TIRO-2110 file (N, C-alpha, C; in Angstrom, 1 decimal):
// TIRO-2110
4.6, -8.2, 19.3, N, 1, A
5.2, -7.0, 18.7, CA, 1, A
5.5, -6.8, 17.2, C, 1, A
6.2, -7.8, 16.9, N, 2, A
6.8, -8.4, 15.6, CA, 2, A
5.2, -8.3, 14.5, C, 2, A
4.2, -9.0, 15.0, N, 3, A
3.1, -9.1, 14.3, CA, 3, A
2.5, -7.5, 14.3, C, 3, A
2.6, -6.8, 15.3, N, 4, A
2.0, -5.6, 15.2, CA, 4, A
3.0, -4.6, 14.0, C, 4, A
4.2, -4.8, 14.2, N, 5, A
5.1, -4.2, 13.4, CA, 5, A
4.8, -4.6, 11.9, C, 5, A
4.6, -5.8, 11.6, N, 6, A
4.4, -6.2, 10.3, CA, 6, A
3.1, -5.6, 9.6, C, 6, A
1.9, -5.8, 10.8, N, 7, A
0.9, -5.3, 10.3, CA, 7, A
0.9, -3.8, 9.6, C, 7, A
1.5, -2.6, 10.6, N, 8, A
1.8, -1.5, 10.2, CA, 8, A
2.8, -1.2, 9.0, C, 8, A
3.5, -2.0, 8.7, N, 9, A
4.4, -2.1, 7.6, CA, 9, A
3.3, -2.4, 6.6, C, 9, A
2.8, -3.4, 6.6, N, 10, A
2.0, -3.6, 5.5, CA, 10, A
1.0, -2.7, 5.0, C, 10, A
0.4, -2.1, 6.3, N, 11, A
-0.4, -0.8, 6.1, CA, 11, A
0.2, 0.2, 5.4, C, 11, A
1.3, 0.7, 5.7, N, 12, A
1.8, 1.8, 5.2, CA, 12, A
2.1, 1.6, 3.7, C, 12, A
2.6, 0.3, 3.4, N, 13, A
2.8, -0.3, 1.9, CA, 13, A
1.6, -0.1, 1.3, C, 13, A
0.5, -0.7, 1.8, N, 14, A
-0.6, -0.3, 0.9, CA, 14, A
-1.1, 1.2, 0.8, C, 14, A
-1.0, 1.8, 1.8, N, 15, A
-1.4, 3.3, 1.6, CA, 15, A
-0.2, 3.9, 0.7, C, 15, A
0.8, 3.5, 0.6, N, 16, A
1.7, 4.3, -0.3, CA, 16, A
1.3, 3.9, -1.8, C, 16, A
1.0, 2.5, -1.9, N, 17, A
0.8, 2.0, -3.4, CA, 17, A
-0.6, 2.6, -3.6, C, 17, A
-1.5, 2.5, -2.8, N, 18, A
-2.8, 3.1, -2.9, CA, 18, A
-2.9, 4.5, -3.5, C, 18, A
-1.9, 5.4, -2.7, N, 19, A
-1.8, 6.9, -2.9, CA, 19, A
-1.1, 6.8, -4.4, C, 19, A
-0.1, 6.1, -4.6, N, 20, A
0.3, 6.1, -5.9, CA, 20, A
-0.5, 5.7, -7.0, C, 20, A
-1.2, 4.9, -6.9, N, 21, A
-2.3, 4.3, -7.6, CA, 21, A
-3.3, 5.2, -8.0, C, 21, A
-4.0, 5.9, -6.6, N, 22, A
-4.8, 6.7, -6.9, CA, 22, A
-4.4, 8.0, -7.7, C, 22, A
-3.1, 8.4, -7.4, N, 23, A
-2.4, 9.4, -8.1, CA, 23, A
-2.5, 9.3, -9.9, C, 23, A
-2.1, 7.9, -10.1, N, 24, A
-2.3, 7.5, -11.7, CA, 24, A
-3.6, 7.1, -11.8, C, 24, A
-4.6, 7.3, -11.1, N, 25, A
-6.0, 7.0, -11.6, CA, 25, A
-6.8, 7.5, -12.7, C, 25, A
-6.4, 9.0, -12.6, N, 26, A
-7.1, 9.6, -13.9, CA, 26, A
-6.4, 9.4, -14.9, C, 26, A
-4.8, 9.5, -15.2, N, 27, A
-4.6, 9.3, -16.5, CA, 27, A
-4.9, 8.1, -17.2, C, 27, A
-5.2, 6.9, -16.6, N, 28, A
-5.8, 5.8, -17.6, CA, 28, A
-7.2, 6.0, -18.0, C, 28, A
-7.8, 6.7, -17.5, N, 29, A
-9.2, 7.4, -18.0, CA, 29, A
-9.2, 8.4, -19.0, C, 29, A
-8.1, 9.3, -19.0, N, 30, A
-8.1, 10.4, -19.8, CA, 30, A
-8.3, 10.1, -21.4, C, 30, A
-7.9, 8.7, -22.0, N, 31, A
-8.2, 8.5, -23.1, CA, 31, A
-9.5, 8.2, -23.6, C, 31, A
-10.4, 8.0, -22.5, N, 32, A
-12.0, 7.9, -22.8, CA, 32, A
-12.4, 9.2, -23.0, C, 32, A
-13.6, 9.2, -23.9, N, 33, A
-14.3, 10.4, -24.2, CA, 33, A
-14.9, 11.0, -22.6, C, 33, A
-15.2, 12.2, -22.7, N, 34, A
-15.6, 12.9, -21.4, CA, 34, A
-16.8, 12.2, -20.9, C, 34, A
-17.7, 11.5, -21.5, N, 35, A
-18.9, 11.0, -21.1, CA, 35, A
-18.7, 9.7, -20.4, C, 35, A
-17.6, 9.1, -20.7, N, 36, A
-17.4, 7.7, -20.1, CA, 36, A
-16.2, 7.8, -19.0, C, 36, A
-15.5, 8.9, -18.8, N, 37, A
-14.4, 9.0, -17.7, CA, 37, A
-15.1, 9.0, -16.4, C, 37, A
-15.9, 9.4, -16.1, N, 38, A
-16.5, 8.8, -14.6, CA, 38, A
-16.8, 7.7, -14.5, C, 38, A
-17.3, 6.9, -15.5, N, 39, A
-17.3, 5.2, -15.3, CA, 39, A
-16.3, 4.6, -15.4, C, 39, A
-15.3, 5.0, -16.0, N, 40, A
-13.9, 4.5, -15.9, CA, 40, A
-13.3, 4.7, -14.4, C, 40, A
-13.4, 5.9, -14.0, N, 41, A
-12.9, 6.3, -12.7, CA, 41, A
-13.4, 5.4, -11.8, C, 41, A
-14.7, 5.0, -11.6, N, 42, A
-15.3, 4.1, -10.7, CA, 42, A
-14.9, 2.6, -10.8, C, 42, A
-14.7, 2.3, -12.2, N, 43, A
-14.1, 1.1, -12.5, CA, 43, A
-12.7, 1.1, -11.8, C, 43, A
-11.9, 2.0, -12.1, N, 44, A
-10.7, 1.9, -11.6, CA, 44, A
-10.3, 1.8, -10.1, C, 44, A
-11.3, 2.5, -9.5, N, 45, A
-11.4, 2.3, -8.0, CA, 45, A
-11.6, 1.0, -7.4, C, 45, A
-12.8, 0.3, -8.3, N, 46, A
-12.9, -1.0, -7.7, CA, 46, A
-11.9, -2.0, -8.3, C, 46, A
-11.3, -1.8, -9.2, N, 47, A
-9.9, -2.3, -9.4, CA, 47, A
-9.1, -2.2, -8.5, C, 47, A
-8.8, -1.3, -7.8, N, 48, A
-7.8, -0.9, -6.8, CA, 48, A
-8.3, -1.7, -5.4, C, 48, A
-9.6, -1.6, -4.9, N, 49, A
-10.2, -2.3, -3.9, CA, 49, A
-10.0, -3.5, -4.0, C, 49, A
-10.2, -4.2, -5.5, N, 50, A
-10.2, -5.8, -5.3, CA, 50, A
-8.7, -6.2, -5.2, C, 50, A
-7.9, -5.4, -5.5, N, 51, A
-6.3, -5.9, -5.4, CA, 51, A
-5.8, -5.6, -4.1, C, 51, A
-6.7, -4.9, -3.0, N, 52, A
-6.3, -4.4, -2.0, CA, 52, A
-5.5, -5.6, -1.1, C, 52, A
-6.0, -6.9, -0.9, N, 53, A
-5.5, -8.0, -0.3, CA, 53, A
-4.3, -8.4, -0.8, C, 53, A
-4.3, -8.6, -2.2, N, 54, A
-3.1, -9.1, -2.7, CA, 54, A
-1.9, -8.0, -2.3, C, 54, A
-2.2, -6.9, -2.2, N, 55, A
-1.4, -5.9, -2.3, CA, 55, A
-0.6, -6.0, -0.8, C, 55, A
-1.4, -6.1, 0.5, N, 56, A
-1.3, -6.2, 1.6, CA, 56, A
-0.5, -7.5, 1.8, C, 56, A
-0.9, -8.8, 1.1, N, 57, A
-0.2, -9.8, 1.5, CA, 57, A
0.9, -9.8, 0.9, C, 57, A
1.4, -9.0, -0.3, N, 58, A
2.9, -8.8, -1.0, CA, 58, A
3.5, -8.2, 0.2, C, 58, A
3.1, -7.2, 0.7, N, 59, A
3.8, -6.3, 1.7, CA, 59, A
4.3, -7.3, 2.6, C, 59, A
3.1, -7.8, 3.5, N, 60, A
3.7, -9.1, 4.5, CA, 60, A
5.0, -9.5, 4.4, C, 60, A
4.4, -10.4, 3.3, N, 61, A
5.4, -11.5, 2.5, CA, 61, A
6.7, -10.8, 2.5, C, 61, A
7.0, -9.5, 2.0, N, 62, A
8.2, -9.1, 1.7, CA, 62, A
8.9, -8.4, 3.1, C, 62, A
8.0, -8.1, 4.0, N, 63, A
8.5, -7.7, 5.1, CA, 63, A
9.1, -8.6, 5.9, C, 63, A
8.5, -9.9, 6.1, N, 64, A
8.7, -11.4, 6.7, CA, 64, A
10.4, -11.9, 6.0, C, 64, A
10.4, -11.5, 4.6, N, 65, A
11.8, -12.0, 3.9, CA, 65, A
12.6, -10.7, 4.4, C, 65, A
12.3, -9.7, 4.4, N, 66, A
13.4, -8.7, 4.9, CA, 66, A
14.0, -8.8, 6.7, C, 66, A
13.0, -9.2, 7.3, N, 67, A
13.0, -9.5, 8.7, CA, 67, A
14.2, -10.7, 8.8, C, 67, A
13.8, -11.7, 7.9, N, 68, A
14.6, -12.9, 8.0, CA, 68, A
15.9, -12.7, 7.3, C, 68, A
16.4, -11.6, 6.8, N, 69, A
17.5, -11.2, 5.7, CA, 69, A
17.8, -12.0, 4.8, C, 69, A
16.6, -12.2, 4.1, N, 70, A
16.5, -12.8, 2.8, CA, 70, A
16.7, -11.9, 1.5, C, 70, A
16.1, -10.7, 1.8, N, 71, A
16.5, -9.5, 1.1, CA, 71, A
17.1, -8.2, 1.9, C, 71, A
17.8, -7.1, 1.2, N, 72, A
18.3, -6.2, 1.9, CA, 72, A
17.3, -4.9, 1.6, C, 72, A
17.9, -3.8, 1.9, N, 73, A
16.8, -2.6, 1.7, CA, 73, A
16.6, -2.3, 0.2, C, 73, A
18.0, -2.4, -0.4, N, 74, A
17.7, -2.2, -1.7, CA, 74, A
17.1, -3.1, -2.9, C, 74, A
17.0, -4.3, -2.4, N, 75, A
16.0, -5.4, -2.8, CA, 75, A
14.6, -5.1, -2.7, C, 75, A
14.5, -4.6, -1.6, N, 76, A
13.1, -4.5, -1.0, CA, 76, A
12.5, -3.4, -1.8, C, 76, A
13.2, -2.3, -2.0, N, 77, A
12.8, -1.2, -2.8, CA, 77, A
12.8, -1.7, -4.4, C, 77, A
13.4, -2.2, -4.8, N, 78, A
13.5, -2.8, -6.2, CA, 78, A
12.3, -3.3, -6.5, C, 78, A
11.9, -4.6, -5.5, N, 79, A
10.7, -5.4, -5.8, CA, 79, A
9.4, -4.5, -5.7, C, 79, A
9.3, -3.8, -4.7, N, 80, A
8.3, -2.8, -4.6, CA, 80, A
8.2, -2.2, -5.8, C, 80, A
9.1, -1.6, -6.5, N, 81, A
8.7, -0.8, -7.7, CA, 81, A
8.3, -1.7, -8.9, C, 81, A
8.7, -2.7, -8.7, N, 82, A
8.6, -3.9, -9.7, CA, 82, A
7.1, -4.4, -9.4, C, 82, A
6.8, -4.5, -8.4, N, 83, A
5.3, -5.1, -7.7, CA, 83, A
4.4, -4.0, -8.5, C, 83, A
4.7, -2.9, -8.0, N, 84, A
3.8, -1.6, -8.5, CA, 84, A
3.7, -1.6, -9.7, C, 84, A
4.7, -1.6, -10.5, N, 85, A
4.5, -1.5, -11.7, CA, 85, A
3.8, -2.7, -12.7, C, 85, A
4.0, -4.0, -12.4, N, 86, A
3.3, -4.9, -12.7, CA, 86, A
1.9, -5.1, -12.2, C, 86, A
1.5, -4.6, -11.1, N, 87, A
0.3, -4.7, -10.6, CA, 87, A
-0.5, -3.6, -11.4, C, 87, A
0.0, -2.5, -11.5, N, 88, A
-0.7, -1.3, -12.2, CA, 88, A
-0.9, -1.8, -13.9, C, 88, A
0.2, -2.3, -14.1, N, 89, A
0.0, -2.6, -15.8, CA, 89, A
-1.3, -3.7, -15.7, C, 89, A
-1.3, -4.6, -14.8, N, 90, A
-2.5, -5.7, -14.6, CA, 90, A
-3.8, -5.0, -14.4, C, 90, A
-4.1, -4.1, -13.7, N, 91, A
-5.1, -3.2, -13.6, CA, 91, A
-5.6, -2.3, -14.5, C, 91, A
-4.8, -1.8, -15.1, N, 92, A
-4.9, -1.3, -16.7, CA, 92, A
-5.5, -2.0, -17.7, C, 92, A
-5.0, -3.3, -17.6, N, 93, A
-5.5, -4.1, -18.7, CA, 93, A
-6.8, -4.5, -18.2, C, 93, A
-7.2, -4.9, -17.1, N, 94, A
-8.6, -5.2, -16.5, CA, 94, A
-9.4, -4.2, -16.8, C, 94, A
-9.1, -2.9, -16.5, N, 95, A
-9.7, -1.7, -16.9, CA, 95, A
-10.1, -1.7, -18.5, C, 95, A
-9.1, -1.7, -19.4, N, 96, A
-9.6, -1.6, -20.7, CA, 96, A
-10.5, -2.8, -21.0, C, 96, A
-10.3, -3.9, -20.5, N, 97, A
-11.3, -5.0, -20.9, CA, 97, A
-12.8, -4.7, -20.4, C, 97, A
-12.8, -4.5, -19.2, N, 98, A
-14.3, -3.8, -18.4, CA, 98, A
-14.8, -2.5, -19.1, C, 98, A
-14.0, -1.5, -19.7, N, 99, A
-14.4, -0.4, -20.5, CA, 99, A
-15.0, -0.9, -21.9, C, 99, A
-14.2, -1.7, -22.6, N, 100, A
-14.9, -2.5, -23.7, CA, 100, A
-16.1, -3.2, -23.6, C, 100, A
-16.3, -3.6, -22.5, N, 101, A
-17.7, -4.0, -22.3, CA, 101, A
-18.8, -3.1, -22.2, C, 101, A
-18.5, -2.0, -21.6, N, 102, A
-19.5, -0.9, -21.5, CA, 102, A
-20.1, -0.3, -22.8, C, 102, A
END
C-alpha cells in the first residue's frame, strides 16, 4: 500500500512539474528566430523527457523523507519549488548549448 502511495505521489509530482515545464516550454524558444523556434521546442521537449527519471526519483526520495518525518509540508513545498527552479535552469542551459550547435 505504501509503495502504491509513493508511486502515485511521484506520478502526480512528475505531472505537475511536466505541466509547469510544458507551460514554460515556449518562452525559452521565443528568443530564437521563428525559423528555429520549432526546432527549439523539439529540443525542449526532449530535455524534459530526458530529465523525467531524475524528477521521478526526486519525488520518491522526497516523499520517503516526508513519511519518515524528516521534513514537514512547508519544507516539502520549498524543496519542490527549489528543485523545479534549478532543474528548469539546467534544462535552459542545455537548450542554449544544443541550439548553439544547430
